[in-house]
Backbone as CSV, one residue per row, in Angstrom:
resi,resn,N_x,N_y,N_z,CA_x,CA_y,CA_z,C_x,C_y,C_z
1,UNK,79.876,102.988,100.398,79.287,102.193,99.340,79.775,100.753,99.483
2,UNK,78.861,99.839,99.422,79.198,98.426,99.495,79.236,97.855,98.075
3,UNK,80.363,97.236,97.729,80.530,96.664,96.403,80.377,95.156,96.469
4,UNK,79.855,94.589,95.410,79.735,93.138,95.307,81.008,92.612,94.634
5,UNK,82.020,92.344,95.431,83.308,91.890,94.920,83.420,90.374,95.017
6,UNK,84.100,89.741,94.067,84.361,88.307,94.196,85.092,88.037,95.513
7,UNK,84.859,86.871,96.106,85.354,86.598,97.456,86.859,86.792,97.651
8,UNK,87.744,86.398,96.716,89.165,86.635,96.978,89.512,88.124,97.032
9,UNK,88.850,88.908,96.197,89.111,90.347,96.194,88.538,90.983,97.456
10,UNK,87.338,90.582,97.835,86.729,91.097,99.069,87.605,90.764,100.273
11,UNK,88.164,89.564,100.304,89.037,89.162,101.413,90.299,90.020,101.448
12,UNK,90.882,90.277,100.280,92.074,91.129,100.210,91.757,92.539,100.715
13,UNK,90.656,93.131,100.229,90.278,94.489,100.615,90.021,94.564,102.122
14,UNK,89.320,93.584,102.674,89.029,93.572,104.116,90.307,93.465,104.938
15,UNK,91.222,92.605,104.514,92.487,92.446,105.240,93.330,93.710,105.134
16,UNK,93.329,94.335,103.955,94.075,95.576,103.767,93.540,96.669,104.683
17,UNK,92.224,96.732,104.861,91.618,97.749,105.722,92.125,97.647,107.157
18,UNK,92.541,96.441,107.561,93.069,96.202,108.912,94.589,96.121,108.924
19,UNK,95.211,96.316,107.741,96.653,96.143,107.576,97.104,94.776,108.094
20,UNK,96.316,93.762,107.773,96.565,92.372,108.168,97.389,91.703,107.072
21,UNK,98.685,91.611,107.279,99.603,91.099,106.267,99.252,89.685,105.816
22,UNK,99.057,88.764,106.744,98.725,87.387,106.376,97.380,87.314,105.661
23,UNK,96.422,88.099,106.118,95.114,88.129,105.476,95.170,88.687,104.068
24,UNK,96.046,89.650,103.839,96.198,90.210,102.497,96.820,89.187,101.551
25,UNK,97.715,88.392,102.045,98.421,87.403,101.230,97.552,86.185,100.923
26,UNK,96.706,85.808,101.853,95.920,84.567,101.756,95.126,84.407,100.454
27,UNK,94.474,85.453,99.893,93.665,85.257,98.691,94.484,85.061,97.402
28,UNK,95.798,85.233,97.472,96.634,85.116,96.284,97.062,83.678,96.052
29,UNK,97.061,83.252,94.786,97.585,81.936,94.415,99.072,81.900,94.767
30,UNK,99.591,80.713,95.010,100.992,80.562,95.407,101.958,81.153,94.382
31,UNK,101.581,81.115,93.107,102.450,81.640,92.047,101.928,82.956,91.468
32,UNK,101.098,83.649,92.219,100.509,84.903,91.740,101.593,85.921,91.415
33,UNK,101.253,86.813,90.502,102.164,87.885,90.124,101.454,89.222,90.313
34,UNK,102.206,90.213,90.797,101.669,91.559,90.990,102.578,92.556,90.280
35,UNK,101.954,93.523,89.621,102.668,94.581,88.923,102.270,95.903,89.557
36,UNK,103.279,96.670,90.003,103.016,97.951,90.651,104.254,98.828,90.494
37,UNK,104.058,100.067,90.111,105.142,101.041,89.971,106.297,100.502,89.117
38,UNK,105.964,99.837,88.025,106.978,99.351,87.105,107.716,98.115,87.549
39,UNK,107.316,97.526,88.647,107.984,96.328,89.165,107.004,95.166,89.193
40,UNK,107.537,93.966,89.016,106.695,92.782,89.182,107.237,91.959,90.339
41,UNK,106.317,91.299,91.005,106.653,90.413,92.121,105.868,89.136,91.918
42,UNK,106.511,87.996,92.159,105.819,86.729,91.942,106.025,85.800,93.132
43,UNK,104.940,85.144,93.503,104.977,84.186,94.599,104.776,84.855,95.944
44,UNK,104.395,84.045,96.904,104.055,84.574,98.229,105.216,85.297,98.906
45,UNK,106.442,84.807,98.771,107.572,85.453,99.446,107.765,86.879,98.940
46,UNK,107.741,87.065,97.613,107.921,88.405,97.060,106.721,89.294,97.357
47,UNK,105.518,88.724,97.307,104.328,89.504,97.644,104.367,89.944,99.102
48,UNK,104.797,89.060,99.994,104.886,89.409,101.416,105.836,90.593,101.614
49,UNK,106.999,90.546,100.980,107.964,91.642,101.105,107.368,92.935,100.568
50,UNK,106.698,92.846,99.419,106.057,94.022,98.826,105.018,94.606,99.785
51,UNK,104.149,93.758,100.341,103.143,94.241,101.284,103.794,94.882,102.502
52,UNK,104.838,94.269,103.026,105.522,94.815,104.199,106.106,96.198,103.910
53,UNK,106.771,96.331,102.747,107.494,97.554,102.427,106.625,98.655,101.818
54,UNK,105.625,98.278,101.020,104.871,99.267,100.261,103.449,99.496,100.777
55,UNK,102.975,98.637,101.644,101.607,98.786,102.157,101.632,98.996,103.668
56,UNK,102.113,98.003,104.399,102.105,98.077,105.867,102.960,99.245,106.364
57,UNK,104.155,99.409,105.808,105.081,100.445,106.281,104.504,101.848,106.170
58,UNK,103.668,102.086,105.161,103.091,103.422,104.961,101.592,103.472,105.275
59,UNK,101.106,102.371,105.848,99.696,102.287,106.245,98.757,102.608,105.077
60,UNK,99.064,102.045,103.903,98.276,102.297,102.699,97.024,101.430,102.692
61,UNK,95.894,102.079,102.758,94.612,101.378,102.769,93.821,101.794,101.531
62,UNK,93.499,100.802,100.713,92.750,100.988,99.483,91.262,100.879,99.795
63,UNK,90.499,101.880,99.371,89.062,101.915,99.626,88.330,101.940,98.287
64,UNK,88.008,100.772,97.748,87.376,100.747,96.427,85.984,101.366,96.454
65,UNK,85.687,102.095,95.357,84.353,102.683,95.238,83.653,102.295,93.938
66,UNK,84.340,101.529,93.090,83.685,101.023,91.882,84.353,99.718,91.451
67,UNK,83.566,98.886,90.789,84.082,97.615,90.288,83.339,97.252,89.017
68,UNK,84.069,96.633,88.084,83.450,96.184,86.840,84.265,95.013,86.288
69,UNK,83.645,94.255,85.412,84.326,93.170,84.707,84.739,93.701,83.343
70,UNK,85.994,93.457,82.976,86.512,93.977,81.713,87.603,93.044,81.190
71,UNK,87.410,92.491,79.998,88.415,91.638,79.354,88.897,90.498,80.259
72,UNK,87.968,89.850,80.939,88.315,88.720,81.787,88.919,89.089,83.130
73,UNK,88.955,90.366,83.443,89.497,90.819,84.724,88.404,91.516,85.524
74,UNK,88.652,91.635,86.823,87.805,92.455,87.673,88.589,93.741,87.929
75,UNK,88.032,94.862,87.487,88.689,96.157,87.614,88.038,96.905,88.768
76,UNK,88.854,97.237,89.770,88.369,97.877,90.983,89.105,99.206,91.119
77,UNK,88.349,100.275,91.340,88.950,101.605,91.444,88.568,102.257,92.765
78,UNK,89.459,103.136,93.226,89.181,103.892,94.431,90.450,104.518,94.977
79,UNK,90.306,105.317,96.019,91.464,105.975,96.610,92.195,105.074,97.604
80,UNK,93.483,105.356,97.747,94.273,104.747,98.823,94.776,105.892,99.694
81,UNK,94.632,105.713,100.987,95.065,106.699,101.966,96.198,106.084,102.775
82,UNK,97.110,106.924,103.221,98.175,106.423,104.073,99.230,107.482,104.310
83,UNK,100.349,107.031,104.849,101.470,107.916,105.151,102.448,107.920,103.984
84,UNK,101.980,108.350,102.816,102.832,108.410,101.640,102.548,109.704,100.876
85,UNK,103.523,110.141,100.111,103.431,111.395,99.368,102.227,111.378,98.429
86,UNK,101.439,112.434,98.486,100.292,112.578,97.610,99.009,111.956,98.116
87,UNK,99.046,111.343,99.287,97.866,110.665,99.825,96.725,111.659,100.001
88,UNK,95.529,111.293,99.606,95.143,110.040,98.957,95.415,110.083,97.444
89,UNK,95.644,108.913,96.894,95.840,108.755,95.455,94.796,107.767,94.959
90,UNK,94.213,108.081,93.821,93.216,107.182,93.222,93.945,106.117,92.399
91,UNK,93.599,104.860,92.643,94.236,103.736,91.968,93.216,102.890,91.214
92,UNK,93.717,102.185,90.218,92.962,101.156,89.517,93.671,99.836,89.765
93,UNK,92.947,98.872,90.298,93.463,97.521,90.543,92.795,96.600,89.522
94,UNK,93.595,95.900,88.741,93.087,94.938,87.757,93.439,93.538,88.259
95,UNK,92.422,92.829,88.696,92.590,91.485,89.246,92.269,90.438,88.192
96,UNK,93.113,89.427,88.101,92.820,88.235,87.321,92.618,87.110,88.323
97,UNK,91.469,86.456,88.255,91.136,85.389,89.190,91.254,84.031,88.502
98,UNK,91.648,83.033,89.284,91.707,81.658,88.795,91.520,80.722,89.977
99,UNK,90.597,79.782,89.846,90.335,78.801,90.916,90.091,79.475,92.267
100,UNK,89.263,80.514,92.269,88.889,81.236,93.485,90.094,81.822,94.226
101,UNK,91.096,82.263,93.461,92.272,82.926,94.029,92.685,84.048,93.083
102,UNK,93.442,85.006,93.633,93.976,86.067,92.799,95.235,85.529,92.125
103,UNK,95.197,85.469,90.811,96.317,84.951,90.019,97.252,86.071,89.594
104,UNK,96.684,87.256,89.342,97.484,88.413,88.942,96.799,89.688,89.406
105,UNK,97.620,90.687,89.688,97.129,92.003,90.091,98.016,93.051,89.448
106,UNK,97.396,94.006,88.766,98.128,95.141,88.205,97.536,96.405,88.799
107,UNK,98.408,97.235,89.362,97.962,98.476,90.014,98.518,99.660,89.239
108,UNK,97.617,100.595,88.897,98.035,101.847,88.253,97.341,102.997,88.942
109,UNK,98.009,104.150,88.878,97.447,105.365,89.490,96.783,106.206,88.414
């Protein structure tokens, strides 16, 4: 299924599909914040470490199958597959966009 995602989100998803660390980081604002598994990370340095440890290391690839706008956010849902316990797991990604960049991301299972 092809989704009509805003360009920063589409760029993130495409880079994630290739496990391209720099490509995954590029759509995020310099001061972006991400919330995942009870932890927050802010700025490119912390996001890079998070991607290295929690995405690249376990080859976690998110494959969105639905998207909607809700309360000023873009909510994208789908499974993530990889070398981690319980794979695949269905996730909800809540993106906040600002100035054509990802300003915030909250991930829940």
